C-alpha positions in Angstrom: 22.8 -11.9 149.9 23.8 -14.1 147.0 20.2 -15.2 146.7 19.0 -11.7 146.5 21.6 -10.8 143.8 20.6 -13.9 141.8 16.9 -13.0 142.0 17.7 -9.4 140.9 19.7 -10.6 137.8 16.9 -13.0 136.8 14.4 -10.2 137.2 16.4 -7.9 134.9 16.8 -10.7 132.3 13.1 -11.8 132.2 11.5 -8.4 132.2 14.0 -6.3 130.1 16.6 -8.3 128.1 14.4 -11.2 126.9 11.6 -9.0 125.4 14.1 -6.9 123.5 15.6 -10.0 121.9 12.2 -11.4 120.9 11.1 -8.0 119.5 14.2 -7.7 117.3 13.8 -11.3 116.0 10.2 -10.6 115.1 11.0 -7.3 113.3 13.7 -9.0 111.2 11.4 -11.8 110.3 8.6 -9.4 109.3 10.9 -7.3 107.2 12.2 -10.3 105.3 8.6 -11.4 104.6 7.8 -7.9 103.2 10.8 -8.1 100.9 9.8 -11.5 99.7 6.4 -10.2 98.8 7.8 -7.3 96.9 10.2 -9.5 95.0 7.5 -12.0 94.2 5.2 -9.2 92.9 8.0 -7.7 90.7 8.9 -11.2 89.4 5.3 -12.0 88.6 4.7 -8.7 86.7 8.0 -8.6 84.9 7.4 -9.4 81.2 9.5 -12.2 79.7 11.0 -12.6 76.3 10.2 -16.2 75.9 7.5 -16.5 73.1 6.5 -20.0 74.4 5.2 -18.4 77.6 3.8 -15.2 76.0 0.2 -15.7 77.3 1.3 -16.2 80.9 4.2 -13.8 81.2 3.4 -10.6 79.2 2.6 -7.5 81.3 -0.7 -7.3 83.1 -3.4 -5.1 81.5 -4.1 -1.6 82.7 -6.5 -1.4 85.7 -7.2 2.3 85.3 -10.9 3.1 86.1 -12.5 4.7 83.0 -15.9 4.8 84.6 -18.5 3.9 81.9 -15.8 3.3 79.3 -13.8 0.6 81.1 -15.1 -1.9 78.5 -15.7 -0.9 74.8 -17.5 -2.7 72.0 -15.4 -3.2 68.9 -16.9 -4.0 65.5 -14.9 -6.4 63.4 -15.7 -5.1 59.8 -14.6 -8.4 58.1 -17.1 -10.5 60.1 -19.7 -8.0 61.4 -19.1 -9.4 64.9 -18.9 -7.2 68.0 -16.3 -8.0 70.6 -16.1 -6.5 74.1 -12.7 -5.5 75.3 -11.1 -3.6 78.2 -10.3 -0.1 76.9 -6.6 -0.3 77.2 -6.5 -3.9 76.0 -8.2 -2.6 72.8 -5.5 0.0 72.5 -2.8 -2.6 72.4 -4.3 -3.7 69.1 -4.6 -0.2 67.9 -1.1 0.9 68.6 0.4 -2.3 67.2 -1.6 -1.8 64.1 -1.1 1.9 63.6 2.6 2.4 64.5 5.7 0.3 64.0 7.0 -1.2 67.3 10.5 -0.2 66.2 9.6 3.5 66.8 10.8 5.2 70.0 8.8 4.5 73.1 7.8 8.1 73.5 6.4 8.1 70.0 4.4 4.9 70.9 3.2 6.6 74.1 2.0 9.6 72.0 0.2 7.2 69.7 -1.4 5.4 72.6 -2.7 8.7 74.0 -3.9 10.0 70.6 -5.7 6.7 70.0 -7.3 6.7 73.4 -8.5 10.3 72.9 -9.8 9.5 69.4 -11.8 6.6 70.9 -13.4 8.7 73.7 -14.2 11.5 71.3 -16.0 9.0 68.9 -18.0 7.5 71.7 -19.1 10.9 72.9 -19.8 12.5 69.6 -20.5 9.7 67.1 -21.9 7.0 69.4 -24.6 5.8 67.0 -22.2 5.5 64.0 -21.9 1.7 64.4 -25.2 1.1 66.1 -24.4 -1.4 68.9 -20.6 -0.9 68.7 -18.5 2.0 69.9 -15.9 1.9 67.1 -14.7 -0.4 64.3 -11.4 -1.9 63.3 -11.1 -0.2 59.9 -8.4 2.5 59.5 -10.5 4.0 56.6 -13.4 4.5 59.0 -12.1 4.8 62.5 -8.7 3.6 63.5 -6.9 0.3 62.7 -6.9 -2.6 65.1 -5.2 -6.0 65.0 -5.4 -9.0 67.4 -2.3 -10.1 69.3 -2.3 -13.4 67.5 -2.4 -11.8 64.0 0.1 -9.2 65.0 2.5 -11.9 66.2 2.1 -13.7 62.9 3.4 -10.6 61.1 6.4 -10.1 63.3 9.7 -12.0 63.2 9.6 -14.7 65.9 12.6 -13.3 67.7 11.0 -9.9 68.0 7.5 -10.8 69.0 7.8 -10.6 72.8 10.0 -7.6 72.9 7.7 -5.8 70.5 4.6 -6.6 72.4 6.2 -5.6 75.7 7.0 -2.2 74.2 3.4 -1.7 72.9 1.9 -2.7 76.3 4.4 -0.4 78.1 3.3 2.5 75.9 -0.4 2.0 76.6 0.0 1.2 80.3 2.3 4.1 81.1 -0.2 6.5 79.6 -3.3 4.8 81.1 -6.1 7.3 81.6 -4.4 10.1 79.7 -6.4 11.9 77.0 -5.9 15.1 75.1 -8.3 17.9 75.8 -9.1 21.4 74.5 -11.2 23.7 76.8 -11.7 20.6 79.0 -13.2 18.4 76.3 -11.6 15.5 74.4 -10.3 16.5 71.0 -10.9 14.9 67.6 -7.4 13.5 67.6 -6.6 13.0 63.9 -3.3 11.5 62.9 -1.5 10.4 59.8 1.7 8.7 58.6 4.0 11.5 57.3 3.4 15.2 57.0 6.2 15.9 54.5 7.6 18.4 57.0 4.5 20.4 57.7 1.0 19.4 58.8 -2.2 20.6 57.3 -4.9 22.8 59.0 -8.3 21.0 59.2 -10.0 24.0 57.7 -8.4 23.2 54.3 -10.1 19.7 54.0 -13.3 17.9 55.0 -15.6 20.7 53.9 -13.7 23.4 55.7 -14.3 22.2 59.3 -12.0 24.3 61.6 -10.8 22.8 64.8 -8.7 25.4 66.8 -6.3 22.7 67.9 -5.7 21.3 64.3 -3.4 24.0 62.9 -0.5 23.7 60.5 2.9 23.1 62.2 6.4 22.2 60.9 8.4 19.1 61.9 12.0 18.3 61.2 13.4 14.9 60.3 10.6 13.4 58.4 12.5 13.2 55.1 14.5 10.3 56.7 11.5 8.0 56.4 10.3 5.9 53.4 6.8 7.5 53.6 8.2 10.9 52.9 8.2 10.7 49.1 6.6 8.6 46.3 5.8 8.7 42.6 2.9 7.8 40.5 2.8 7.9 36.7 0.0 7.6 34.1 -0.1 7.7 30.3 -2.3 10.5 29.1 -5.0 8.0 28.2 -4.8 6.3 31.6 -5.1 9.7 33.4 -8.2 10.8 31.4 -9.9 7.4 31.9 -9.2 7.5 35.7 -10.9 10.9 36.0 -13.8 9.9 33.7 -14.8 7.3 36.3 -16.2 10.2 38.4 -16.3 13.1 35.8 -17.6 11.6 32.6 -17.6 15.0 30.8 -13.8 15.6 31.1 -12.0 16.8 28.0 -8.2 17.5 27.9 -6.5 19.1 25.0 -2.9 18.0 25.4 -1.7 20.5 22.8 -2.5 23.5 25.0 0.2 25.1 27.2 -1.2 23.9 30.5 -3.5 20.9 30.0 -3.2 20.3 33.8 -3.0 23.3 36.1 -2.7 23.6 39.8 -5.0 26.5 40.5 -4.6 27.0 44.3 -2.4 25.9 47.2 -3.2 25.7 50.9 -1.0 27.5 53.4 1.0 24.3 54.0 1.8 24.0 50.2 -0.7 21.2 49.4 -2.9 21.3 46.4 -6.3 22.9 47.2 -7.7 22.9 43.6 -6.5 21.5 40.3 -7.8 21.7 36.8 -7.7 18.8 34.3 -8.7 20.2 30.9 -12.2 21.6 31.3 -12.9 20.6 34.9 -11.6 21.8 38.3 -11.7 19.5 41.3 -10.4 19.7 44.9 -6.9 18.4 45.6 -8.3 15.9 48.1 -10.6 14.5 45.3 -7.7 14.3 42.9 -5.7 12.4 45.5 -8.5 9.8 45.9 -9.1 9.4 42.2 -5.4 9.0 41.3 -4.4 7.0 44.4 -1.8 9.5 45.5 -0.4 9.4 49.1 -1.1 13.0 49.8 -2.2 16.3 48.2 1.3 17.7 48.4 2.5 16.9 44.9 4.0 18.4 41.7 3.4 17.4 38.1 6.0 16.6 35.4 5.5 15.5 31.8 7.8 12.9 30.2 6.9 12.0 26.6 3.4 10.4 26.9 3.5 10.2 30.6 2.3 12.4 33.4 4.3 11.9 36.6 3.0 13.0 40.1 5.8 13.3 42.6 4.3 13.2 46.1 5.6 14.4 49.4 4.2 13.0 52.6 1.6 10.2 53.3 -1.9 10.8 54.5 -4.3 13.7 54.9 -1.7 15.7 56.9 -3.9 16.7 59.8 -2.9 16.3 63.4 -0.1 14.1 64.6 2.4 12.8 62.0 3.6 9.4 63.1 7.0 9.7 61.6 7.2 13.2 62.9 6.5 11.9 66.4 9.2 9.3 66.1 11.6 12.0 64.8 10.8 14.3 67.7 11.3 11.3 70.1 14.7 10.6 68.6 15.5 14.3 69.3 14.6 13.8 73.0 11.0 15.0 73.1 8.6 13.3 75.6 5.3 12.1 74.5 3.6 15.1 76.2 5.9 17.5 74.2 5.2 15.5 71.0 1.4 15.8 71.5 1.6 19.5 72.3 3.7 20.1 69.2 1.1 18.7 66.8 -2.1 19.8 68.6 -2.3 23.5 69.4 -3.4 24.8 72.8 -4.2 21.4 74.3 -3.8 19.8 77.7 -3.1 16.2 78.6 -5.4 15.1 81.4 -6.7 12.1 83.3 -10.1 10.9 82.1 
């Protein structure tokens, strides 16, 4: 009887209790291994603030699949060389060149999305502009770009890694996102400071009207240094400046209005202005005189003509200081974009 009982207990232990113990041990071991892998992955991808290890420990580049645009060809205007870069890696250089890293992260994300959209639009609509390149690094022609090495040289050493981390975050967290109107990428113009109200595209560049580039108001831009500036000339200097492009100019300073603003745009910028016997567009006057925008007033002081200017840039599309101001007020990058571009959507490309 005792033998039978012993055999029975052994049978229960071998076939029921022992397998349960082994299974539990195996499950605990597997779970711990998964946790270790996740921790290792997070540690590996976590950006560090140590400048000495910047090349190894900055965040990984975006792996978003842009189909035929995963790699773009960038023309360096100073050397004439063409460099191939992953699309979002190219955008690190654009965002760090175009917007201060001190701006709010949502403003930087808006800039990244705008810059990405501008690139895609240029590739699709102006693909032969630079022959073998998709885009150039000149802000006057396309959009600005700077290498990581050159960008670091311009930043304070203690801020380099944190600034770069922020730029990379802005680009990577918007990877694949572009701005569209009627399903197509928009011509995503942007500028520094709108002076409180942006300009409609129909008022400049030969009257080209884009339905998404309308005049909108933005609060808070007066807090930025780009909001106001002043340029002054002597009467002789002013006439000589204009003579460089209009040799027949004549100004009688004894008349009541030797300089007269003849017409304003809906946003309050100068559409046309008369200097003596000639009338020119406000955009041309801005270029000739080196003014920051076409939103200006004129004052006379003895022998000087003083132009007091509001805003910085052509005023069309997204204002960068306006984006930062909206971000400070709690707006997301999507809300910022839809504020400055009328009737658009943000979609994956």
